[in-house]
Steps between C-alpha positions, in 0.01 A plus 500: 500500500699712744459876508823677590439859610764758411468781751605861462881522479515124445635248247388143450647238262354161412560203276195311628245464219206512743602841639335828412689813603270791585536856622227741601449875514736614228447875506813705435700184577605273215454126478739319268485138392787314337461153354735256327280271285769234462593463866140574610622733770338832578525786741316811604595820679278775643720808543403841635769747397739547207843550655662372817730801534228679698544244780806275468443351846144401414622355170733266689219360714220521240656500151164420337368839614697663217511428128878515464587261783186286473513430126868403534411260780209352302723438198775342710254265673355391166847442353590282801194286421616450140321784320678645198485872431419473127198279575345717772147623435453820701167664573415799720194661656425791732655843490175685567466849636232409755603743770684744275256583222653847462831324424700684761726203580437275197595189700307263274649646184851506648460140620423380148770717342773350720376148420529575129854637551605197704364259241667696219835494683463122546396451136162356602174596334175567686251289306183658640390760752188654648616817674386850583159648546340533840391144576618225731592160359546141609757298305539124493722257312451128449840335539406204277443721194627849583150634429450840667156631593412852607187575701383859526174689520298179504652343191778248444713463188818329386806720467 
């Protein structure tokens, strides 16, 4: 089994059944998995911020830093590997207010809101999510099955 680490502002795609995609330290960031159960192809993104308009130059060099540019790139990569939109199983985790418990900036909340808008615009449902609160999460997806596990506060559960 190969563990493929998805860093912050990163996207990874795989069609190798032995791969497990994993991302760590999801605080206000959002981790999103997408899986096509017929093609057995999956991808994961770990994005930091909702909209690329705050830094168009950064979005060109690091599109996965932002939800709007990163989610588009993730979808396009999956489609190139044979995934079909209507079959995609989408799951999300993160969106905490770890460093902003007074909700001054609401980055976590805004990050999840933009994901929901993007999925709605693309006519794709989010099947499951574990977002909000003030905890950090680790998210992993088994490419062979699309199974997504969340680890947080000493416990692990399937999303």
